N, C-alpha and C positions, 0 to 999 in steps of 0.2 A: 736403693740410695738415693739420697738430692743434697742438694747442694743452692742456695737461692742466695745470689750475690746480688743487694739493691743499693741504694742511698742509705736507708736506714741502719746498714748494717749487714754481715753475712751470718745465714742462717741454716742450718741442715741435719739430716741428721748422723749421729755418730756411727764410723769406721766405715769402710768401704775404700776407694782405690781414691788419689787425690783429686778434686775437681770434680768429684762424682760426690760423697759424701763429706761431712766436718771433719777430717783428717788433722792429724798435727799439722804436716804440712801449711793445709789451710789455713790452719789457727795462724801460725806463726807465721808467714808472707804478708796476711792483711793485717795484723795486730801491729807486724813493724814498718807497714805502711803509715797505717794511720799516726801513730807514735812518732819519727821519721816528719810527716807532712805538718801536725801541729807544733815541734819541737822548731823546726824551721820558721814558722809563722810566727809564733808567739816567741820565740827566743825562752819559754820554759821548759824544762825536763820535768815536771814533776807531774802524775797522771793518780785517777784514785777507779780502783777496780772491785767492786764487789761482783757476790754471784747469788742467786736463788740455789733451792736445795735438791736440784735434781741428781742423778747419779753421775752422771760426769764432770759434774761441777767441779769438784777436786782438781779430776785432772786439765779439767780444761783451765783452772785459774791458775796450776803451776806453769801452763804453757805460756798463758797469756803476760803472768807476772815476771818468768824467766827472760820470754821476749823483750820486756822492756826493759828492763835490766841490760840485756843486752844491746841494746841500740844506745846506753847511755842513761836512760830514764830511772827516774826517782821513782818508788810505787810504794801511795799509801793503801792496805790491802785491806781493805772492809771484813774480809770472810764474808759469812751467811748473812746477808742485808737484802735491797727492795731495790726497784730502779728506783724510785720516787728519794730515797734515801742519798743514793750514788749520786743523785741529781742536785739534792742541797749541799754533798760532802762536796763535790768538786769547787765551786766559789768559795765556799769557807775553807775550804786545803791551799784556797788561790793556785789550782793547779792548772796546767794546760787543756786538760780534758779527763774524758773517763771511758772507764767502761764499764757495761754491765753482761754478766756472763748468764744470760737467760734465751729462751724459747717463748716465753709469755706464756700462753695458755696451748702451745703444744704438745701433746704428748711427749712420754720419758724418752723415747729415742732422739730426742731434737735437743741441739742447744743452738747459742749465737751469740757473738759480739755485738752488741749492741753499743754506739758510739757517743759522746758526746765531747760537744764544744766546751772551751773555758768559763761558760755562764752557767754550764750544767742544761743545756741542753741538747735535742740532735740536731747533730750535722745536717745542715741542707743538700740538698740535692748536688750543686757543683763539687761541693767539697768529699761529698759520697764518690762521685766520677773519680774525681781525685785518687782518691784510697784504692779504687776498685783497680787503678791501672795501673801504678806506681806497683801495686800488690804484685802487681801478672805481669808485672816489666822486670821486677826481684832488680830493680834496677838502684838500690842503695849499699852502704856498707855497714859492716855492724862495727861496734865499739872495741877495742885494744882493751887489757888485762886491768892496765890502770885506770880506763874509763868507764867501767861497768857501773852501771846503778844499783840504789842502796833499797831495802824494802821498810817499810815498817808495818806493822801490824795492830789496827786500829778498831777496838770494839763498841768506841763512845758513842757512835754514831747514833746506835737506836735510841739512847736517852736527849743527843741533841734532836732528834728527828722529832720526838713527842713534845722535848720544851717547844719547841718551834711550831708544833701544830696548838699546843698550850698557851702560847704568845701572842695565837690570832685574835684582833679585839672581837670579831664575831662572837668566838667560839667561848661558851659559858658552861666554866667546870662545875661552877654550883649548880644549875637550874637541874645538872644533867643528874650530878649526886640526888639530889634529893627527887629526881624523879624516880630514883632507886629503882630502873630498868634491871630486868632477867634476861642476858643476851647468850642466845649459844654463834659460836662459830665456827665454820667450815674453809681451813686453811691451806685442805688439799697435800695435808703434809712437806708443805715446802715452810716458804719464810715467815708468811704472814701468822703462822702456828706460835713464833714469837713477838712479832710488830704488832698486831692487833690486839691479843690479851694482854700485852703491855701499856695499850695505848687505855684500853676500857677500864682498865685498873688506875692509872693517873687519872682518866677523868672522873673517877669515882664511882662507877661502876661495880657494885657489892658482887653480884651473882653472874657468875661468865661459863656456860657447859661446851667446854672442848670437846670437838668430834675433829680429826684428820686433823691435827694442830702439833705430831711430832714432825718436825723437821727432817728426815729420810730420805726423803725422795721416792718412795715409795708410794706414788699417786691412785688413792684407791677406787679414784672415778677421772673419768674424761675431766681435765683440767678448764676445759672452757668454765667459767658458769655459766652456766645455761638451768634453765627451768629439768629439763631430764636428765642434768646429771648431778642433781643437789635432792635426792632423795633421802641419805640420811639427814641433811641438816631440814627435813620438813617433818621427820617425824622426831627428833631432838625438839623441836621448836613446840609441835605439840605435847608431847612425852612430860618436858618440864615447863607449860603453860608459861613459854617464853614471850611476853611483850617484842620479841626482834630477832631474828637472824642476820649473817650477815655473812656471805662466803666473797672470795679471793682470789684473783688467779695465781701462782708461782712466783710471779714478781710484783705483785700487789699493787698495780697500777689500774687495774679493772676492779669495780666493787657493786656488787649485788646486794641487796637486803629482800629479806622473806617476812612477809606479814606475820602477825599473831595465829590467825587461821590457815599457816602452814603454807599458804599461793606467797608466788612471788611477788614483789613490790612492783617488778619490772625493771631489768636492765636499763631500757632504754629513760626511765624516770629516773633515778639516781640523779644523774646531772639534772633534772628536770625541778624534784625535791630540793636538793639545793640552791639553785639559783633562785627560788621562788623567796627564800630564807635571805641570801643573799642580798636581791634586789630591793625588799624589803627596806635595808640597812642603808644601802649603796645604791645609788643610781647611779645608770649605766647600762652599754649595748653587753649582748652575748653574741659568742658563736658558737655551732656546732655544725660537723659533717656532712654533707649532701644527705648522705645515708640516715640523717637522726631526725625523731620524730617529729613534727610540726608541733607540738606541745611548749618547748620551749620558747619558741615564735609567739605563741600564745601567751606564756606566762609575764615573756619579756615587754609584749604589749601593753597589756595590765600594772607593771608597774610602770611604764612610760618610758620604756629603753627601745632601742631598735636591733632586731636580731639581723644574723649575717651568715650565711652558708660557707664553708671552705670545702674543697677538694678533702678528699678522704686521704688521713693519715695525720699522726700528730703535728708536725715539723708543719704541715699545710694551716690546722688546725690553730696555732700559734701563732707563725706569720699573721694571719688575717685578726687576730684577735690583738695583735701590739699593734697592726695597721688602723683599727677601729677602736681603740681603746679601752676594750669590753671588761667588763669587771669580773666575772666568771665566764667558764665557756668550756668543753671538752668535748666526747664522741659519745653515740649512744650505747657505749657498750657497755654502760658504765663504769666510765675515764670522766674525772672530775680537773678542770685546770684548774686552778684559782691562784692569780697573778700576785696575790697580795703576801701569797708564799711564795709561790718560785712557779714556772712556768711549764711543767710536767703533770704525768697523771697521778694523781697521790691521791692513795684509798684511805687513809689515815685522815689528811686533810678532809674527805666526804664524808668517812666515820663521823668526826668529833663535830661535823657542822649538822651534820643530821641527826643526829643525836640533841644538839643542839635546838634546835628548829621544835623537834618531837617535844621534846620536854616543855619547852613554853608554849608549844599548842596545847598540851594537855589532853592531845587525842592518842587513841589506838592508831596504829599506821593503815590499816584497813578501811579507818573513816576518814582518814588525813588522802588516802589516794583516792579515794570515791570522790574525792573533790575536787581532786586537779581535772584540765583536759584529757578527754577519754578518747584515746585513736588505738588502732589494734594495726599492726606491720607484720607482714608476710614477705619472705625470702625464699627466692626460688631459683634455679639457672638454667641455663639451656646448653647444653655438649654442642659443638663446633667440630667439623673438620677440621685438623689443623691448617691447611690451604684457603682457606675460604678469608675474603678480606671482611673481618672485625668494622674495621674503623667505614669502610665503603657502608656496610649495615647499619651502622647509626648515622651516616651524614643521611641512609631513608629515611630512615627513622623520623630524623630529626626534621626531616623536610614535608614527611606526612604529618608534621604535628607544628608547623612552623607558626600559625596562629592561636596557640596556648603559650603559654607563660611558661621557659624552658632557661636551663643552664647546660653550656657545654665546656665548664671547666673541668670535671671531670668523669668522662662519657659522654651521658647522656638523660636529663633529669625533666622529667615533663609536671609539672602543678596544677592541678585542674582545680577548680573550686573548692571539691571534698576530699580527692584522694590525691597522690601523689605515685611516681613511677621513675624507679634512678635503675639505667641499665650501667653497669663498667662491664669493660672486658677485663679478664683476671690479665695478671701479670707473668703466671707460672704455668699456665694451662689454656689450651683453646675454649673457654666459656665463655658464657656474658651471665652475670649475677647480674638478678632482678628483683630488688627492693621493691612495695609497696608499701604504703598507709593507708587506712580508708579511715568513717567515724563509728565502724560495726568491722568484726572477722571479714564476715561474708562481702564486704566493698570491697576491703584489701584485698580479696582473693581473686574479686574477680576484673578489678581492674589492671591485677598480674596477669591472670589468665587471658584477656583482651589483645594484650600489649604481647604474650608469649605467641599468641595464633600468628597475629600479624605479623610479628619474626619468622616466623616456620611459614610464613605465604611469600616472606621475600627472598627466602632463602631458596623456594621450591622456582 
């Protein structure tokens, strides 16, 4: 059993003993702590709750909603929803905050509480620490019977989210309709199976092939939208001669496209393609995290903007985007953040903009992909002994490469002329993650192996 308490929320495997897995005790105490803190800070007792379709969702939802009632909070329960939908709903409801019940791309035995402030954005580091501290201390009272909160069930936010996407000035519904796309969708039997086909219909896409779109929580494959997990989608694209395949994770904040040849467009390139279109129409800056492809920088410079890197994590990317007034940003895992809509990764926004872009280009997805800057990524890790000083190890690597351009805002990233390497220690296990990128797969792998060998030498 696993329970991980971090600034962005509480996630873990269902079952086990309190503190070891995500048990009802853990759910109640951290929900109550979060609710208490936001009520005290805002004077507002209204919260929005939504969930993905995983098997534990209804159970966790009942606990969360009941707990919020028990501290005197009123709840708008969206039921089956998506992370970006809840992010939009919080400010639309003038709520104090929101809780999304999803473990994102984690397998089915996991669930989590993702915590949002009154802007519908993830709480920051300091707020997260306050929630964890209060939850562990249990230093709060529950409401008396006359002060219990009320529940409202609201299923209108599917349409409200779609309406908000269609209202974006750079989304061209008519261009998409006229393109007459045939699209296959793999929603891993979660809420994307409701939301993505509904969006496509609203955009005028007449032909949609749905696979794994029944929101029953029985994930038919590993829910992380990676190439090796999307063989069914590839087969559906080829069999139906579709123009495009779309895959999302269970909470619909990560987005991956598949080209008409059954090959992935590349999760790193979802944001790159969307930015390419946005920057043609809106001059400005971009942000992604340090582990994302250099192609975004190239596209940004091409359109006269400036690219900035943030530490890994959505809250860090959003903070940097606000700081540099970025017009588009996100993460290389298929996460698109478009401030014109809201400051959260949103697959619906990504789908609408990408289809608009492709329709106006009048090109096959594979032809467009070949025109973008070409980079290849390698992802590795080194397992270390628990007692090893990982921070000290990273400092030695920094000293070794002090004459190269480098960043230490999140581990150590070394930027070479043609390649880059990013070394990050895991927050949950004694490993160093090593991400590298180069102009060829061989170059990316070679620089990763070089760095890994040097780390092994330092350890010896």
